[in-house]
C-alpha angles and dihedrals in degrees: 000000000000128000125205129210136192122194101189113199130174090248102033143005115225111204120190142168128211142191125255092283092053093252111155112250103170141348140188133199122227124187114246107238121136120343091249094052095039098047091040086066092041090056090044088059100043096041091076091061133071097228124195094194143347129221119204128197109183140189112246167048090298135169109251096166109111090202093058124100088227097048108151095025129128099231129182098004117150085228094098097198089057098043110125091356119155097230098164090046091056091052094047093048090056100042122035095208135100113290125196116208130194141123121294090245094047087054089050090051091052091047093052092046098049100033110007146041097338096045113150093024130104098219142037143153120223117202124185119199111188134096084347134003121245135162135199130186141203109201118185089350093305129110110247115245136125128157084346137349130276117281098192096161093065100060118122121251136190113262119245111251089243096047117127098160115106095210129249106233105126089211104040109009105213101023116132094279095042093053105032111028122105095267090051092056090047096049094043095050102024091236137083120260095253092055089056098051094122095047104099097188089061092057097040089056088048094052089047089063099038092050091055090054092049091051089054093049089047096051094044102037105020094211122187094229138009118213119200119201141154135085097295091054090060083083089094092194088070095073096067092041091052093048090050094050093042091052088052093049095047090050090199091294096139131025113252136168122261105304089230086063097036100051109041143151120252116280090205094051114198090352096068092098100044091044090054090050092054092048088049088056091052090049094047092055092048088055 
């Protein structure tokens, strides 16, 4: 029995196959261009396998509501070629097998819960901070979704007292993504984040914003662990700064584990999303 997985990102698609236990066996990377070009290469890869199920974690926004007429579509993405595209339908038309469907960050949350930094727990939030900011959650063992899916990167945050940057989110200006994602750092300072590694003020401001977000997720969802991934979080000094700011913001209001255990990096590294997609395929077949 072989499971397939697609971690569909705005820049690249990662496709993988696993064994019966959902253990990753091999993967390939395909540039994200038009749906026809990209999925043509996806099909060329998977056609050589006898798949039992596929799990997809997609960039978004996507429609995850099974009652919706556009369930399985990529919806209001800025990637115009993919706007209002029936992604799930294209996969189902090619392969008459069960297909799991969720966001890329929900898939990463599932991967970290089942095989990574939140192993043994029943809930976690996964937040990626990179080109954009997105979050997914598993609560009581179930992926979090409702009418739509979480858009954790677009919550509003209180501006830092020294802030002069207006934000770069085309929808909300200075929401979390608009003020703290990688492009916001680059536009604010005129340099990429990895060129600013030794500038403590940069990362103190970044921690100020991320800690506010984690406070909100904690108070609303009460996860057992928060996992922070993405390119910006490869600045390892950020973790302790975020924990310190988070502790100040929380003010001892709710009981939490040690913050070194509560706010952590991904144990699966860059494989969190694809691992979650494989697990989604396993779960979909079981259903």
